[in-house]
N, C-alpha and C positions, 0 to 999 in steps of 0.2 A: 889799401886806399881807404881813408876815412869815410864813414857814411855823411852825406850832406844833411844839414839841418833843414827844417822846413822853410826857414827864411832864405837859405842859400838855394834851395830847389825852386822856391818861388821867384827869386831873382834871376836865376838861370832860365827858367820857363819864360818869364817876361822878355828877357833879353832875346832869347831865340824866336819868340813869337813876334816881336816887334821890329826886328832887324832882318835884313836879307844877308846871308853869308856871302862874303867877297872871296871869289876864287881866282887865283892867279895861275894861268897855264904855264907860266915860266917856272914855277916852283916845282922842283923834282917831286914826283909821287908815283903812285902805282895805278896804272890804268885798268879799265875793264878789259874783257876779252876783245871787244871790237874798238877799243881805245876812245870810246865815247864818254866813259865815266872817269872822273879822276878823284882819287882820295888823297888829299894832301897830308903827307907825313913828315915828321922831322928827319933830318939827315941821318941821325943815329939808326933810326928804323929802316931807312932806305939801305944803309950799308950792311946792317945785320941781315936783312932778308936776301939782298944780293949775294953776300958772302955765303950764307947757307944754301942759297939756290945754287950757286957754282960748286960748292963742295959736295952737294948731293945730287947734282945733275937733275934738278927739278926746276919747275918754272916758279916765279914768285907767287903765282896764284896758287900752286900746289902747296907751298910752304905756308902760306896764310890759312888755306883750307885746313892743313893739319893742325896748326896752332888753334884754330877755333874749334875743331873736333875735339882736341884734347881738353880744352877749357870747358866745353860743355859737358864732356864725359866726367870730368872732375866735379862739376857742379851737381851731378845727379846723385 
């Protein structure tokens, strides 16, 4: 993924600061443990995580945790 320029970062910061994100509960997503938090993701990601969870007999949360753990380990 290319690094953002200062102008792009400033524009993104301004957009996120001045607007309220709109969340549509009807969109497929991954929910938090108690179902209160929703993280909207694209259909490809939902299908990938669901398939991997079924194949490995893990929960989507466990799959995401492993992915993040690997990413952080690789960054060190």
